C-alpha positions in Angstrom: -69.2 -11.4 -29.0 -66.1 -13.4 -29.4 -63.4 -10.6 -29.4 -65.3 -9.1 -26.8 -64.6 -12.4 -24.9 -60.8 -12.3 -26.5 -60.0 -8.6 -25.6 -61.3 -9.0 -22.2 -59.1 -12.0 -21.4 -56.0 -9.6 -23.0 -57.3 -7.0 -20.2 -58.0 -9.5 -17.9 -54.3 -10.5 -18.7 -52.6 -7.3 -18.7 -54.3 -6.5 -15.7 -52.5 -8.8 -13.6 -49.6 -8.6 -15.2 -49.2 -5.3 -14.7 -50.6 -5.9 -10.6 -47.5 -8.6 -10.1 -44.8 -6.6 -12.1 -45.8 -3.2 -9.4 -46.1 -5.8 -6.6 -42.4 -7.1 -7.8 -41.6 -3.7 -8.8 -41.9 -2.5 -5.0 -39.5 -5.3 -3.5 -37.1 -4.6 -5.9 -36.9 -0.9 -5.4 -36.6 -2.0 -1.6 -33.6 -4.8 -2.3 -32.1 -2.2 -4.4 -32.5 0.6 -1.7 -31.1 -1.9 0.8 -27.9 -3.4 -1.2 -27.1 0.2 -2.2 -26.6 0.6 1.3 -24.3 -2.4 1.5 -22.5 -0.8 -1.5 -21.9 2.1 0.5 -24.3 4.3 -0.2 -24.4 7.0 3.4 -26.8 8.9 4.5 -25.4 12.9 6.1 -25.1 10.9 9.8 -23.2 8.3 8.2 -21.1 9.9 5.5 -20.0 12.6 9.1 -19.0 9.3 10.8 -17.2 8.1 8.4 -15.2 12.5 7.7 -14.9 11.9 11.8 -13.1 8.4 11.6 -10.9 9.9 8.2 -9.3 12.9 10.5 -8.4 11.0 13.2 -6.8 8.3 10.7 -4.6 10.8 9.1 -4.1 12.4 12.6 -2.5 8.8 13.2 -1.0 8.8 10.0 0.8 12.3 10.8 2.1 10.5 14.3 3.0 7.3 12.3 4.9 9.9 10.1 6.3 11.8 12.6 7.5 8.4 14.3 9.6 7.2 11.6 10.9 10.3 11.1 12.0 10.2 14.7 13.1 7.0 14.7 17.2 6.5 14.6 17.7 5.0 12.1 21.4 4.8 12.2 23.5 5.8 9.0 20.4 6.0 6.6 18.6 8.8 5.5 15.1 7.8 5.5 14.1 11.6 4.4 15.7 11.6 1.0 14.7 7.6 -0.3 13.7 7.1 -3.9 10.9 4.4 -4.8 12.0 1.1 -5.7 14.8 -0.8 -5.5 18.3 -1.7 -6.9 18.5 -4.7 -8.8 21.7 -7.4 -9.2 22.4 -5.4 -12.3 22.6 -1.8 -10.4 19.4 -0.6 -12.1 16.6 1.1 -10.3 13.5 -0.8 -11.1 10.5 -1.9 -8.7 7.6 -0.8 -7.0 6.7 1.8 -4.7 6.2 0.0 -1.9 10.1 -0.4 -1.9 11.9 2.9 -1.5 16.1 2.9 -1.7 18.1 5.1 0.6 20.9 7.8 -1.2 24.3 6.4 -0.6 25.3 5.9 2.2 29.9 6.1 2.9 31.3 2.6 3.7 35.0 0.8 5.2 34.8 -2.4 4.5 37.6 -2.8 7.2 34.2 -2.2 8.9 31.4 -4.1 10.4 28.2 -2.6 9.5 24.4 -4.0 10.9 21.4 -3.9 9.4 18.1 -4.3 11.8 16.1 -6.5 9.2 15.9 -7.5 5.7 16.8 -6.3 3.1 18.9 -5.3 -0.5 22.6 -4.1 -0.2 23.4 -2.5 -3.3 27.8 -1.8 -2.8 29.1 0.7 -5.3 32.4 2.5 -6.0 32.6 5.5 -6.8 29.4 5.3 -9.5 30.1 2.7 -10.4 27.8 -0.5 -9.8 29.7 -3.9 -8.1 26.7 -6.3 -6.4 23.2 -6.3 -5.1 23.2 -8.2 -2.3 20.1 -9.7 -0.1 19.5 -9.1 3.1 17.0 -11.9 4.7 17.0 -11.1 8.3 18.6 -8.5 10.9 22.4 -9.2 10.8 26.5 -8.3 9.8 26.0 -6.9 6.4 28.2 -8.5 3.9 32.0 -7.0 3.2 32.5 -5.3 -0.1 36.9 -4.6 -0.5 35.8 -2.7 -3.2 32.9 -0.7 -1.9 32.8 2.6 -0.9 29.0 3.2 -0.5 26.4 1.4 -0.7 22.7 2.4 -1.0 19.7 -0.2 1.3 16.8 -0.8 -0.5 13.9 -1.9 1.9 10.0 -2.3 1.9 7.7 0.7 2.8 6.4 -1.4 6.5 9.9 -1.3 7.5 10.5 2.2 7.6 9.4 2.5 11.4 12.5 0.0 11.9 14.9 -0.1 9.5 18.5 1.2 10.9 22.1 0.7 10.3 25.0 1.3 12.2 28.7 1.0 12.5 29.7 -2.0 15.4 31.9 -0.8 17.2 34.7 -3.6 17.4 
C-alpha cells in the first residue's frame, strides 16, 4: 500500500506541476505576443500604414535631393562629390558622412567666402599645400601658392553650403 501512496503523491505532484506550468505557459505566450508587438511584429494593417509612411518619406527625400541640387552652391559642384574629406596630409580619408568637392579654380588675389564651416584643401596643380579647418562661415584663408581648392563638408551642410567670390 505504501508503494501505491508514493505513486499517488508523485502523480498528484506531476498533475499539479503540469497545471501550474500550463497556466504559466498561457501567460508566457501572451507576454511574448505583447513583447513581439512591441519589438516590431506587425499585423497587415500596420504594415500597410508603415509602407504608406515610407512612400511619403521617400517622396520627401526626393524633394530634399531636388532642393539640394537646386540651391545656389556658388563655385562648388555638389553633384560630383567624393565621400570623405582631405586630411592635413593631403590624403582623402574619413567617413561617408562627409563629402569633398571636385577641384575649384582658385585665385589667391581674390577673396572667397564660404557659407558654413568646412575643410579647405589648397593645391598647386596636383601638389598638396595645406588643409585649413574653417570653423564657421566667412572669408577663407588666402594661400598665395594655390591655384585650386577642394572643399570638404559634413552631409548635414549640403543644403546650405556655398563658396562665392567676394566683390571688392
